[in-house]
C-alpha positions in Angstrom: 28.2 7.8 24.4 24.9 8.2 23.7 23.9 8.6 20.1 21.9 12.1 21.7 25.7 13.4 23.1 27.6 12.4 19.8 29.4 15.1 17.9 28.1 14.9 14.0 29.8 16.5 11.7 27.6 17.9 9.2 29.6 18.5 6.3 30.2 15.2 6.1 27.0 13.9 6.6 25.5 16.1 3.7 28.4 14.6 1.6 27.3 10.9 2.5 23.6 12.0 1.9 24.3 13.3 -1.6 26.5 10.3 -2.5 23.2 8.2 -2.2 24.0 7.3 1.5 22.0 7.8 4.5 22.7 11.0 7.3 25.5 9.8 10.0 22.8 10.2 12.6 20.5 7.4 11.1 23.5 5.4 10.5 24.2 5.7 14.3 20.3 5.1 15.7 20.3 2.1 13.1 23.8 0.9 14.5 22.8 0.9 18.1 19.1 -0.9 17.1 20.7 -3.8 15.4 23.6 -4.4 17.9 23.8 -7.3 20.4 22.4 -4.7 23.8 19.7 -4.0 22.0 17.0 -4.5 24.4 13.3 -3.3 22.5 12.5 -2.8 18.8 10.4 -0.3 16.7 8.1 -0.9 14.8 4.8 0.7 12.8 3.2 -2.5 13.2 -0.5 -3.1 14.9 -1.0 -5.6 17.1 -2.8 -8.0 14.9 0.0 -7.3 12.2 3.0 -7.9 14.9 1.8 -11.5 15.6 0.8 -12.6 12.2 3.8 -11.6 10.8 5.9 -13.6 13.8 3.8 -16.9 13.2 5.1 -17.0 9.0 8.8 -16.1 11.0 9.6 -12.7 10.1 11.2 -11.7 12.8 10.9 -7.3 13.1 14.2 -5.5 14.4 13.1 -2.2 13.6 11.3 0.7 12.3 13.1 2.3 8.8 12.5 5.8 7.0 13.3 7.3 3.9 11.9 10.7 2.0 13.1 12.7 -0.5 12.0 16.6 -1.2 12.9 17.0 -4.8 12.8 20.4 -6.8 11.2 19.8 -10.3 12.7 22.5 -11.9 11.1 24.4 -15.1 10.1 22.3 -17.7 10.4 23.6 -21.7 7.1 25.4 -23.4 4.5 22.8 -24.1 1.5 25.2 -25.1 -0.5 23.5 -27.6 0.5 19.8 -27.1 -1.5 16.3 -25.9 0.9 14.4 -23.8 2.7 13.7 -20.8 4.8 15.4 -19.5 7.5 13.6 -19.1 9.9 16.0 -16.9 7.8 16.0 -14.5 6.3 12.2 -14.5 10.5 11.4 -14.3 10.9 14.1 -11.1 8.3 12.1 -9.3 9.8 9.0 -10.1 13.2 10.1 -8.7 11.6 11.1 -5.4 9.9 8.1 -5.0 12.8 5.4 -5.9 15.3 7.5 -3.4 13.5 8.0 -0.5 12.2 3.7 -1.1 16.1 3.5 -1.8 17.2 4.9 1.7 14.2 2.5 3.4 16.4 -0.4 1.7 20.0 1.5 3.2 18.3 1.9 6.8 16.9 -2.0 6.3 20.6 -3.5 5.3 22.1 -1.9 8.2 19.8 -3.4 10.4 20.8 -6.8 8.9 16.9 -7.2 7.4 15.8 -9.3 4.7 12.2 -7.8 3.8 10.6 -4.4 4.7 6.8 -4.7 5.5 4.1 -2.8 6.2 5.5 0.1 4.3 3.0 3.3 4.1 3.9 5.8 1.3 3.2 9.9 1.8 3.3 12.6 -1.0 2.8 16.2 -0.3 2.9 19.2 -2.7 5.0 21.9 -0.7 5.5 24.4 -3.4 3.2 24.8 -6.5 4.7 25.9 -9.9 3.0 29.2 -11.8 1.1 27.6 -14.3 2.1 30.4 -17.4 2.4 27.9 -20.3 4.6 30.1 -21.2 8.6 28.0 -20.7 8.0 29.0 -16.6 5.4 26.0 -15.6 6.6 23.3 -12.7 9.3 24.6 -10.8 7.4 22.3 -7.9 8.6 21.4 -4.5 7.6 18.4 -3.8 7.9 15.9 -0.8 8.1 12.1 -0.8 7.9 10.1 2.9 8.0 6.0 3.4 8.0 4.7 6.8 8.1 0.4 7.1 9.6 -2.0 9.5 12.4 -3.8 8.5 12.7 -7.6 9.7 14.5 -10.8 9.4 12.8 -13.6 7.1 15.3 -15.9 5.9 13.3 -17.5 3.8 12.1 -14.3 2.1 16.3 -13.9 1.5 16.2 -13.5 -2.4 19.7 -12.3 -2.1 20.7 -7.7 -3.0 18.5 -5.2 -1.5 15.8 -6.4 0.7 12.7 -6.7 0.0 9.7 -4.0 0.0 6.6 -4.1 0.3 3.3 -2.4 1.5 1.3 -5.3 2.3 0.0 -6.0 5.4 1.1 -8.0 8.3 -1.7 -10.2 8.1 -1.7 -9.9 4.0 1.7 -11.0 4.1 0.4 -14.2 6.4 -2.2 -15.1 4.1 -0.1 -15.2 1.1 2.4 -17.1 3.2 0.5 -19.9 4.7 -0.9 -20.0 0.3 2.5 -20.3 -1.4 3.1 -16.9 -1.6 6.6 -14.3 -1.4 7.0 -10.8 -1.9 9.6 -9.6 -4.3 9.5 -5.9 -3.8 7.4 -2.3 -4.5 5.9 -1.5 -7.9 5.0 1.8 -8.6 4.3 4.5 -11.4 3.3 7.7 -11.9 2.4 9.8 -14.8 1.6 13.6 -15.6 -0.7 14.1 -18.5 -1.5 17.3 -20.5 -4.4 17.8 -22.0 -4.9 20.7 -24.3 -7.2 22.9 -25.4 -10.0 20.1 -23.6 -13.8 21.6 -23.6 -14.2 22.1 -27.4 -16.7 25.2 -27.3 -19.4 23.3 -29.8 -20.1 21.7 -26.2 -20.6 24.8 -24.3 -24.4 25.3 -24.9 -25.4 21.3 -26.0 -23.6 19.3 -23.4 -22.2 15.8 -23.5 -19.3 13.6 -22.6 -16.2 15.5 -23.1 -14.4 12.8 -24.8 -10.8 15.0 -24.7 -10.5 14.3 -20.9 -11.8 10.7 -20.9 -8.8 10.7 -23.4 -6.3 12.1 -21.6 -7.3 10.2 -18.7 -7.3 6.5 -20.1 -3.8 7.0 -21.9 -2.5 8.4 -18.5 -4.0 5.1 -17.0 -2.2 2.7 -19.8 1.0 4.2 -20.1 1.4 3.9 -16.2 0.3 0.5 -16.4 2.6 -0.4 -19.1 5.9 0.6 -17.2 4.2 -1.2 -14.1 3.6 -4.6 -15.8 7.2 -3.7 -17.0 8.7 -3.3 -14.1 6.4 -6.8 -11.9 8.3 -8.4 -14.9 11.8 -7.5 -14.3 11.3 -8.5 -10.1 10.1 -11.8 -10.9 6.7 -11.4 -10.5 3.7 -13.0 -11.1 0.8 -10.6 -9.8 1.4 -7.2 -8.4 -1.2 -7.1 -5.6 -2.2 -4.2 -3.2 -2.6 -1.9 -6.1 -3.0 1.6 -4.8 -4.2 3.7 -7.8 -4.9 7.6 -7.9 -6.1 9.7 -9.9 -6.4 13.8 -9.5 -8.0 16.0 -12.6 -7.2 19.9 -12.4 -8.6 22.7 -14.9 -5.5 24.5 -15.3 -4.7 27.9 -18.1 -4.1 27.8 -21.2 -1.4 30.3 -21.5 -2.0 32.0 -24.8 -3.1 35.3 -24.4 -7.0 36.0 -24.3 -8.0 32.5 -25.3 -10.5 31.1 -23.1 -10.2 27.5 -23.6 -8.6 25.6 -20.7 -6.0 23.0 -20.8 -6.4 19.6 -18.3 -3.5 17.7 -16.0 -3.7 14.2 -15.5 -2.0 12.5 -12.2 -1.9 9.7 -12.0 -0.1 7.4 -9.5 0.1 3.6 -9.2 1.9 1.4 -6.5 1.7 -2.0 -5.2 3.7 -5.1 -4.3 5.0 -7.6 -6.6 4.2 -11.4 -5.8 5.9 -14.6 -7.2 5.5 -18.0 -5.8 7.5 -19.9 -3.4 9.2 -22.6 -4.7 8.2 -26.6 -3.7 5.6 -24.4 -1.1 3.7 -27.5 0.9 -0.3 -26.8 0.5 -2.0 -24.6 2.7 -3.2 -25.8 6.1 -6.8 -26.7 5.7 -8.8 -24.2 8.3 -11.8 -25.3 10.0 -15.3 -23.7 9.5 -16.0 -20.6 11.6 -18.9 -21.3 13.5 -20.8 -18.6 15.3 -23.1 -18.9 18.5 -26.1 -17.5 17.9 -29.0 -16.7 21.0 -32.0 -17.7 20.8 -34.9 -15.6 20.0 -37.2 -15.3 23.1 -34.9 -15.6 25.4 -32.3 -12.3 27.3 -29.6 -14.3 28.6 -29.7 -18.5 29.8 -31.8 -18.7 32.4 -34.0 -15.2 31.9 -37.5 -15.5 30.3 -39.2 -12.9 28.2 -42.6 -12.8 29.2 -45.2 -14.7 27.9 -42.4 -16.6 26.5 -41.9 -21.1 26.7 -38.0 -21.6 28.1 -36.3 -23.7 24.8 -35.1 -26.2 26.7 -38.8 -26.7 28.3 -39.8 -26.4 24.8 -37.5 -29.0 23.4 -38.1 -31.2 26.4 -41.7 -31.4 25.5 -41.1 -32.1 22.6 -39.7 -35.5 23.0 -41.9 -36.6 25.6 -44.2 -36.2 22.4 -42.4 -38.2 20.7 -41.1 -40.6 22.7 -45.4 -41.3 23.0 -45.9 -41.4 19.2 -43.6 -44.7 19.2 -44.4 -46.6 22.3 -48.2 -46.2 20.9 -46.7 -47.1 17.1 -44.6 -50.5 18.7 -48.3 -51.0 20.8 -50.2 -51.5 17.5 -47.0 -53.5 15.4 -47.4 -55.9 18.9 -51.0 -55.9 18.1 
């Protein structure tokens, strides 16, 4: 029976999703695409990505996706503190983990070894009230991931498929040089700076050192966790890093206080890579030679007014060289 005509038990589908599985309709769709009678595959790869991927024996199977709409919830009061708001940071990381986990589940259903060209998107659906009186937070975020599941025997590591946000061209370049992806590396940090502006600087001007220090501390926290993830995944390097900084001024929350606080969001995505054991040396690529259109000529055989043909000029120079060589021979003979 075609997928669209099958009756879906929504209660059972919701239970599967709550237990970390996939909705019933998604599982049926993927089983159909991975079946023996499939005629085509869907993909978000460009033409160049597809050609580069197939050249290194990465065979696309199906487009896969995962999403998570996550309610952060209200958080404890943090007035007067400069530190990471761990409840919000953890919520963003969990939303990412759930969405990426569902991508891996879909890839497993089609027996894929890797998901390439992963695109990630996050948006804030509902913004919480910034009262700093114990009612801050209450945000709802949405996190979506889309990629192309593929089979690649040389990438098999056992367990879940390898996820990477590298393009088909980047994956081709790494594979040709003996490297392989070993997973997506990601982290998020919400860092709060209390009373970011010093009243003494209002008239004199100068760097807002509390804000600068806050941004640097948030970056260091994220970078440290990214390094830990990379080591755990067996990566030697993290490449293709997409790092985003967002800074927002927010009310302090104390009644009558003129000083505002600062929220700093740091998001980091990248791909861990490892050297392929016993990989052959990369092939030599011949230098690229560009043909240049000679100046003084519109196209072959068509002369610009007042400009001598390049071919005729070369012939003239050749005749002059021959004449000079003949004169030199005659003088030697004398």
